[in-house]
C-alpha positions as CSV (number, residue, x, y, z in Angstrom):
1,M,76.9,76.0,105.3
2,L,79.0,75.8,108.6
3,K,82.0,73.7,109.3
4,E,83.3,73.0,112.5
5,K,86.8,73.1,111.1
6,R,86.1,77.0,109.2
7,C,85.0,78.2,112.5
8,G,87.8,76.2,114.6
9,R,85.4,76.2,117.7
10,A,82.4,73.7,118.6
11,S,79.4,73.6,115.8
12,L,77.9,76.7,116.7
13,A,75.7,75.9,114.2
14,G,74.8,72.6,116.0
15,E,74.2,74.8,118.7
16,L,72.4,77.2,117.8
17,F,70.2,74.7,115.4
18,R,69.6,72.4,119.2
19,A,68.3,75.3,120.3
20,I,65.2,76.6,117.3
21,I,64.4,72.9,117.1
22,H,63.2,72.2,120.7
23,H,62.3,75.5,121.2
24,S,65.1,76.2,124.1
25,E,67.1,79.7,124.9
26,F,70.8,79.3,124.0
27,T,72.4,77.4,126.3
28,N,76.2,78.5,126.7
29,P,76.3,82.9,126.7
30,H,79.5,82.8,124.6
31,T,77.2,81.3,121.9
32,I,75.2,85.1,121.0
33,R,78.5,86.9,121.6
34,R,80.2,85.1,118.8
35,C,77.0,85.2,116.3
36,T,78.2,87.8,114.6
37,N,82.1,86.3,113.9
38,N,81.4,82.9,112.8
39,M,79.3,83.6,110.1
40,T,80.2,81.7,107.0
41,G,79.6,82.9,102.7
42,Q,76.1,81.6,102.8
43,I,75.0,82.7,106.7
44,D,75.9,86.4,105.6
45,Q,75.0,86.6,102.4
46,L,70.7,85.1,103.9
47,S,71.5,87.1,107.4
48,E,71.8,90.3,104.7
49,L,68.9,89.5,102.6
50,F,66.9,89.1,106.0
51,R,67.9,92.3,107.1
52,D,66.9,94.3,104.1
53,A,63.5,92.0,103.7
54,G,63.0,93.4,107.4
55,K,63.8,97.6,106.5
56,A,61.9,96.9,103.3
57,H,58.6,95.5,105.1
58,H,59.1,98.4,107.7
59,Q,58.8,101.2,104.8
60,A,56.1,99.6,103.0
61,F,54.2,99.6,106.4
62,F,55.9,102.4,107.9
63,A,51.7,103.5,107.4
64,T,50.2,101.3,109.8
65,D,53.3,101.0,112.3
66,G,54.5,97.8,110.9
67,D,50.9,96.1,111.7
68,D,51.1,93.2,109.0
69,P,48.7,90.2,110.3
70,E,50.0,88.0,106.7
71,W,53.6,89.6,107.1
72,P,54.5,85.6,106.2
73,L,53.3,85.8,102.6
74,W,54.6,89.8,102.7
75,Y,58.3,88.4,103.5
76,A,57.9,85.1,101.6
77,E,57.2,87.2,98.1
78,Y,59.9,89.5,99.2
79,L,62.8,86.8,99.4
80,I,62.0,83.8,97.5
81,D,64.0,84.9,93.9
82,N,66.8,86.0,96.2
83,V,66.8,82.9,98.9
84,R,66.3,80.3,96.0
85,P,70.3,80.9,94.7
86,I,71.6,81.0,98.0
87,L,70.4,77.6,99.1
88,G,70.9,76.2,95.9
89,E,67.0,74.7,96.4
90,E,63.4,75.3,94.5
91,L,62.0,76.4,97.8
92,T,58.4,77.4,97.3
93,V,56.2,80.4,98.2
94,S,53.8,78.6,100.7
95,E,57.3,76.8,102.1
96,L,59.5,79.7,103.1
97,V,55.9,81.1,104.3
98,Y,55.9,77.7,106.8
99,H,59.8,78.2,108.3
100,L,58.6,82.2,109.3
101,V,55.9,81.3,110.7
102,T,58.1,78.5,112.9
103,L,61.1,80.6,113.5
104,S,58.8,83.3,115.1
105,K,57.2,80.9,116.8
106,R,60.4,79.2,118.3
107,Q,62.4,82.6,118.3
108,P,64.7,83.0,121.6
109,V,65.1,86.6,122.9
110,F,68.2,88.2,121.2
111,T,71.1,90.1,121.9
112,E,72.4,92.5,120.3
113,S,74.9,90.1,119.2
114,C,72.9,88.1,117.6
115,T,70.4,89.5,115.7
116,W,66.8,87.9,114.5
117,P,68.5,88.6,110.9
118,Q,71.8,86.7,112.0
119,Y,69.0,83.2,113.8
120,Y,67.0,83.2,110.3
121,A,70.5,83.3,108.4
122,Y,71.4,79.7,110.7
123,Y,68.2,77.9,111.0
124,F,67.8,78.4,106.5
125,S,71.7,77.4,106.4
126,E,71.3,74.4,109.0
127,Q,68.0,73.2,107.5
128,Y,69.4,73.2,103.9
129,K,72.7,72.2,103.9
């Protein structure tokens, strides 16, 4: 859970979460640059988990050049056992699929300093605090 006191700035997580919820681009250009500098332990763990899942998915679907129409289900099944203890929630695979699909539809254009794993990590950290 990201708190203002920890990062010492305006609530980065709040700004990111509002952007996610409202389907908008990040309003502050410095937000994305600060993304990697303000990660809490939970967000860092989630980000690493999503990054590892992305690599594993790429390897699993290398032969099809990453084409996987059921990617949310694959990711959810890959992530579920590790996401639960990080979030402290008993998510189901279906709930995780829902969030992954929702995020993929809301995903803003990323920069080099705020990758999709970080974006997803912030979302889950805010959703389950």
